[in-house]
C-alpha positions, -999 to +999 in steps of 0.1 A: +633+357-353+613+389-354+595+409-328+562+406-347+562+369-335+564+378-298+532+372-279+525+378-242+499+366-218+490+379-183+485+356-154+477+378-124+507+401-120+530+378-141+536+382-178+547+352-199+560+359-234+573+338-262+604+344-282+603+325-315+633+312-334+614+291-360+579+303-367+553+282-385+576+251-391+556+225-411+562+188-413+543+155-415+525+147-382+546+115-378+575+137-368+557+142-335+535+110-335+551+081-354+519+062-362+497+093-369+485+102-404+475+132-424+440+118-426+438+118-388+449+154-387+423+164-411+396+145-392+402+169-363+386+200-378+396+222-349+433+219-358+428+241-388+440+266-397+462+274-368+478+240-361+475+221-394+477+228-431+449+220-456+471+190-466+472+176-431+507+187-421+513+199-386+523+235-379+546+243-349+571+268-335+605+264-319+605+290-292+615+300-257+597+319-230+602+348-206+584+350-173+583+384-157+571+390-122+572+424-105+607+416-093+620+386-113+630+379-149+630+342-156+638+326-190+622+292-195+639+271-222+664+290-244+656+275-278+683+266-304+708+294-305+723+313-334+751+300-356+750+264-343+756+232-363+729+207-355+717+174-370+691+189-393+697+217-417+667+237-406+683+242-372+718+251-384+732+286-385+701+304-373+704+342-373+709+364-342+678+380-328+669+363-295+685+389-273+670+418-294+636+402-289+642+399-252+652+435-250+620+445-268+603+431-236+623+455-215+647+428-204+685+430-209+705+398-206+721+412-175+687+415-159+678+378-162+681+363-127+670+327-135+672+304-165+652+272-163+655+243-187+626+218-188+650+192-202+683+191-220+675+186-257+693+209-281+663+232-288+659+240-251+694+249-241+709+268-271+708+304-258+721+293-224+754+305-240+767+325-269+798+321-290+824+347-282+835+361-316+870+368-304+878+334-288+852+310-302+844+300-266+808+295-254+801+318-226+769+323-204+744+345-222+729+356-189+759+364-166+739+372-135+715+342-136+714+309-119+707+281-144+683+255-131+686+219-145+666+190-132+689+168-111+675+136-125+676+150-161+712+161-158+724+129-143+706+108-170+724+127-197+758+124-180+754+087-172+732+071-198+723+094-227+753+114-237+769+098-267+748+067-264+749+061-301+716+080-306+723+114-291+752+137-299+765+158-270+774+189-290+746+209-275+757+199-240+793+209-248+781+243-260+751+251-239+754+232-206+790+222-198+802+259-197+775+268-172+783+238-149+821+245-152+815+281-140+794+270-110+764+288-123+741+257-123+717+245-096+704+209-099+668+209-088+642+183-076+609+178-093+590+199-067+613+229-068+599+264-063+616+288-086+600+319-072+568+326-051+540+312-072+563+296-098+572+259-094+580+228-114+561+196-118+575+162-129+566+150-164+590+121-170+589+103-203+601+126-231+633+125-212+641+107-179+639+138-158+616+162-178+599+188-157+575+216-166+565+250-151+534+260-132+527+297-126+501+310-102+493+346-094+462+364-080+440+333-084+450+327-120+471+297-132+492+287-163+515+259-172+544+259-198+545+223-211+580+218-221+581+188-245+556+165-227+536+173-258+547+189-291+514+195-309+477+201-300+467+169-317+482+151-287+455+167-264+430+146-282+452+115-283+475+118-253+479+080-250+495+077-284+532+072-285+553+103-293+582+099-317+609+116-296+599+103-262+628+084-248+604+063-227+573+061-249+551+043-223+559+068-196+555+097-219+520+086-229+510+081-193+524+115-184+505+132-212+472+114-203+476+125-166+485+161-177+454+164-200+432+148-173+445+173-147+441+205-167+411+197-189+382+222-182+403+236-153+406+271-166+444+268-165+461+285-193+482+259-212+512+273-231+526+247-255+563+248-259+561+240-296+524+250-303+520+273-333+502+306-329+483+314-308+504+290-286+484+296-254+449+283-247+428+258-227+421+221-228+384+217-231+359+189-234+340+188-267+304+176-270+316+142-283+338+137-252+370+144-271+395+168-256+408+196-278+429+227-274+411+260-277+437+286-285+431+321-272+412+341-297+402+310-317+365+305-322+348+271-316+342+250-347 
């Protein structure tokens, strides 16, 4: 992580900033869309150079977000976490830096009042906790915060997903269980209001209880997607199945409804894994296709 990768956007009197743990990660598009090809990526010329390589690989970030209102500091998804062992080498033993990046925004960890997780995959709960160097215990990173977990999401992991043969629960042991054990978690419904003008919307499919964030202030509006989509290519092909959606049919339906709702709406869309510039708008192209116009990116 490095402060040069921080970017911020204003929505009325709210500031939304990204904190990046893995910047410009590149992989084949089938990581996000199992049946997609490099040729399809290259056919969407607007994906380059920000969201795709000249070879047709996708570009993406792993990042969390900070939402600052005049009187609130809210962290949305806490990314992977430093010094963790995960299923893929690229996510293992990441360096410290998240809290330093947060401090560069004028926010100390003690000043965070709310942590919201769109869902409970490992790359969205990591910095919920930190590993105490003296004891090896995982303790809350944000000691004065309430941690908001979707009620449906949490119950699904507890009852159906945890150690189901496909999903390890290491990240829950480290990043969720300590929070619940200390009574710092609130289990919220899919219409919960986090703060005035900041609420969640349901986006079931990627996980059984996935929810994303809507921010409205002074007549302006933004959404932070969570993992209802991973890459801007999915704006053009929302109905295609996503590799990591637990319910692929529901995920496709959710994406289609999301794109239909926010296309040409003026709403700022902030993609949880979108590469720089990360924030932009869903717009209708002249051929009827939907594409993602990143802030500061010229039409092609």
